[in-house]
N, C-alpha and C positions, 0 to 999 in steps of 0.2 A: 091622455091615461087609457083609453080604453084600447089604442092602435098596442101600446106598450104591454096591456095584458093580455091581448091576443097572442102578441108574439111570444109571450111566453108558454103561453100554452101550447102552442103549436111547437117550439123546442122542446116542452115536457114530453109530448105526445113522438117526438121523435127518437129521443133518448129512450123511452119505452119500449117502441118499438124496435130499436137497434139493440136492446136488451135481450127481448124475447128472442131477435135473430140470432143471438149468439148463443142458447139453449138449445135451439131445436136447426134439427137437420132433415135435408132430404135426399136419401141414397136408394140405387140398385144397380145390384151386383149379384153375378151367377158366376160361383165357382172360382170364387174369390178369397185369397187368404186373409186370415181377420187383421192382420199385422198393417197389410194395406187398406183395409176399411177404416182402421184407427187412424191413417193417414190423411186419409178423405176426411174425417170427422173433424179433426185437426186444424183443416184448410178453412173448413164451415165455420169453426167457431173459433173462440179464444183458450178451448182447452189443449193441455197439454198429456200426451201421455208416459208413462215412464214403465218400461218391465223389461226382462232380461230374453233376449233373441232366443232365447236356449230352451223357454219354457215346452214345455209339449205340446200345446194348445194353440200356440199363438200361430201357427204356421197351419192349423187346419182350415181345408176350404169350406164355404157354405154360400148357403144364397141369401138375399137379404134385398128388402123392397119396403123404405120407408116413404112417407110424403110426410114433413114438417113435423115430425114427432120429437119429442125432447130425450135430449141425450140419457137421461139416464133410464128411460124407457127403450131407448135402441141397446144402449149397453147389456141392460138385463135380457132381451132378446137374443142378443150376441153373440151372447157368453152362454147360453142355455147348451147344458149336457155337453160341455167342453173342458170339465174341471179348472174352469180360470175365474175367477171373481174379482170387482174391482172396487175401489175405495178412496172418495174425492177429498183432499188436499186442501190445504191452503192454497193460492196462488194460481188457482181453475189447473190444479194439479191433480191427474187422476193415476195414481198405481194398478197397475196391471198384477196379482199374482196369483200363484197355483194355489187351489183347495190341495189342503193337508193333511190325508186322513191317517191318524193315529190308529194304526194297528194292533189289536190286544196281542198278549205273547200267548202263543201256545206250547203246548211240552212237546218238545222233539226226543226221541228215543230211537238206538238204533246200536249196530255192532261192528265193529272194526275188527279189519280180518288183513292175514298179510294174502299174498298172491297165492298160495297156496292153501289157503284156509283156515289157516292156524288165528286165534284168539290174538290181538296185542294189547297187553296191559300196559297202561299208563301214556297211552296216547292223546296227545294233547288235542281238545276242541274248543275252539274259539270263536264269537262273529264278530267276523270281520270290521277293522276300525274301534274297536272296543277292548276293554281290558275284561271285560267277561268270558268267564269258560269253565271247562272242566276238563277231568281227564276218566278215563275209560278204567272200567276195573279188572280182576284179575280173568272175566269172560269177555273182555271188548265191550262191554257194553255202559252204553252212557246214556246221561238224560240231560237236557238243557232246553230252558223257556228261550223261544225268539218267535221273533215276527214272521208273515211271510217274502217281506222282502229283506231279512237279512241272510248275509253270505257267513256259512260254516266252515271252517279253516280248520283240517286236520294237520298234524303235523308229530313227526317221530324220529327218531333218531335211524339212519342209516336208511330211510322212505324218503321219497319225496312229498313234497307237502300235497294236498287238494284242498281245491275249493266247492262247495256244491250251495248252491240257491236253496234256500227251506221252501219257497213256493207253498203249496194248500198240503202237501205230502206232511204227516206226523211220523212217518219212520225213514231213517236214511241209513243204510247198510251200507259201510262204505269198503272196499278192496284196497291197500295200500299198496302201491308199485315199489319195488326197492330201488333205490339209488344208484343212477350210473356212474355217480362221480366216487370216485375210490379215493381218497388221500392218501393211502397205504403205497400208489402208486408214484407219490411223487418222489424225485431225485434231492438226496441230500450229500453234499461235499464233505469228504471225511476227508482226513489225514494223507490217504494212499490213496483218495478218486473220488468215486463217488458211488452211491446204492441207493437201493428204493427204502424206502422208510419200512416195507413189510419183512425185509430182509438184514433191518440194523439190530444188533443186540446194545450196543453200545449205547449212552446216554448223550442225546447231541439235541439242541434246538435249534433249527429252523425259521427263518424271518427272509420273508420276502422283499426287497426293496419299498415298493408301494404303503408297505405297513408301516414304514419308515418314516417316510413323508407325509404320513396323515399330522406330527404332529412340529409346529415349526419350532425348532430349538437350535442351538447354537452348534451343536456338533449332532453326530447320527447316534451315540453313544444315550446322550440325554435324551434324546426321541423314546429310547426302549425303556426309560425308565417306568420299574413295575410290570414289565411285560415278561419278562424272562424267567421265570422260575430259576430257581439255585442261582441266581447273580444280581449280586446286591451295586446298584450305580447311585452313589449319594455326590452330592455336590461338596466340592471344598469348602465354597464361601460362599455367601449370600450377592457377591458382588454379580454384575451383567454380565454375561459372557465366561462366567466363572469353569474352570474344567471341570469333571467329575470323578470320584475314583470308581475301579470296577474291581469286583472282587468276586469269583465264582467260586459257589461254596464255600464262602468263608472265608478267614484267614489260617495259612498253611504256616507262615512263620513269624516269628516276631518282627513288630515293626523296625524301620531303620534306625530310627531314634535310639531304640535301644540292642542297638549292634546286631539286629535282625537282617533277612532279607527282604527283596520286594514283595509284593502280595499280587500285584498285576499280571493278568494273562498274557501269553505271548499273542500278538497278533498279526495274521498272515493274509498279504494282500495279494491276489492272483499270483500266489506261489511264492509272495518275497516278504523276508521278515520284516516288518515293522515295527518301528519303537513309540511315534505319534499319530495315534488314530485322529486327532483335530485335524492333520491336515488333507484327512477325507472327504470328500464334498458328500454330504448325505443322499445328494440328487445323481449321484454316479453309483451307488451300489446296486446291484443285481438282486443280493442274497446277503444273509450272514448266518455263519453257522455256528455257534458254540457245543464243543468238545468239552462234556463235563470231567467222565469219570478218567481211570487209569487204561482199561481198555482202547479208548477211543483217541488219548493222548498219546499213547504210548510210543507213537512213532519219532514224536519229537523229543523223547528222553527228557532230561532233569529241566529243560525250558518248558516243555507241558506242564510240570505239576501244577500250577497255578491256573491250569487250563489255557485251553486255544480259542481264538474267534478267527474263525477263516471268512474273510471278504472277499468276494466276487463281484467285481464290476462290471458296468456295461458294455457289453460289445455294439461296434455297429453292424446294419443288418442289409441285407440289399435289397435292391429296389428305390423306390423314390426318397428323396431326401427328405427326413423327418426332425421338425424342428421343435423344443420343446423350451419354455419358459416359465419360470415361477420367482415369486418376489413375498416377502413380507416385514411387516415393522412392527418393534415390540416394545414395552418399555418396563421397567421393573420397579418397585417402590416398599419401604419398607412397611410392614404391618404390623399393630396391633405396639407398638414403639410409646411407650410412656410421656406424658408429653409433662413436664416439672413444673413447679411453680414459678412466677417472676419473682425478680428481689423485692418491691415491697410485697407482694403476698408471704413470702420466706419471714420476712422481719415482722409483719403483724403475728405469725404463727407462733415466733417466738416471744411476743411480747407476751401475748395471750397465755401460753403457756407458762412464764414465768410472772406472772400476774397471780396465778394461783397461789404461787408459794411464798407471795409479796414481798417479794425482789423487786417486781418492775410496778408501777403504779401509773408513771405517764414518759412522755418523752424525755424529761430530764432525766430518767433513769434508765438510757437507753447505752452510757459508758459502763453501768453494771453489768449488762449482758451480750455488748457486744465488742469485740478487741477495736483495734485502732483504724485497722484498715476495712473492718467492716464496718463501721461506725461513719467511714469517710461514706464508704459506698453506701450506704442508707440516707446517709442526708443528703446526695448527690442523686439519689433514686435509680442507681446504675444497675442495669439489670443485663446478664449475658445469657442466652442459649446455648451452650456449645454443640451439642448434639445437633441442630442447626445448621452451624456453621462447616460440619465435615459432611451429614449427610446427604443427598440429593437424589433424584429420581435417575436411573438409568437408562440405556435406550439400547435397544440391538436391530440389525436390520442385517437381510441378506438377498441378494438378488441372484439366478444362476440363468442362465442359458446352455441347450445344449443340440448337437447337432449328428444327427447318425445317416450314414450315407453308405455303399457299398456295391459290388455286385459280386457274383458269386465265387470269385477268387482273392478277390480284395475288400475290405469293410473298415469301416474308417466311423469312429465314433469323438467325437470334443465338445468340451465345455470347458464355462468358463463362469466360475464365482466369484461374487465379492460381498 
């Protein structure tokens, strides 16, 4: 008995010593990163550290010399004046985080002018990454509350955006530079050639191929729905992959059903008249120009009376071979379609409706309110949901691959679409 008691005491002392050893460390470092010191503590104890490698102070180099000190004491000394703090979690986990100082907002004032010193009214002044912002008054002045770490973004039509960090200055006077980008020099295709936007007098809409590809659709015109002013693009039915009807500036003739003419515009693809735009792969379109008024469509005569849509396809480019690929898959389903009652539910509704008039009191009176065919269906519990037999989910998919290559004299562009 004495021997057993002695062994238990010794064993308890060993466990106590071991537990104490896990909470104390001996370290000696000179000009060493804090991250490496934390690794050394992990090797001497059962503690594990969790932190972000991008923390500002975790790579700071310090001197440290301790002997049999508790981990808590060592960490307090280690993170002193580093902007870091620690927190003990469950399972011997210690989380290292950065002390976040909440800076009080301060009033920032200033004036925004152009390069010539003239005040700019209506300039948008926003705090980057937030929806908070103001606009300048008729004298170009503004006032906004922001912290030292905030970045102010100044934007104005026709001028380059400018970003300024607030810092400690409470006054920020800004001179915006005129934008070097000028959309008026963009080339637009018209019936008889090309012209720059600034020299264009007719009503023309120009769309780049990249804008068309932003929307996954069954055809090129459907992807432009709602993007072309004066052009109505409407689906002819709700089925998947259904065609769309296109009209420019409304209907100009009576519909065909009333003996009128076609209201569809004239399609010109690379100078050739085209009847069905659905044959054109949207990924092959370089640009699309819509001619809307009489001056722009005059060269096409009466065929251009409903407007003209000029489509320019991609060309091969000199240089290395370029390969492009795209794919999408989608489905369509009916939305908000009412689901009617089942057969038994409708029968109960009709019974209760006739109960109030005294015609029906029990199932023995069913013959008074149901026809012979209806009564047979009620007795058999038959129920048919006819819309469910014809309405199903539709799917649409598209896969495209294109190849462009060529030299200074010969250029080739090939594409395949499924």
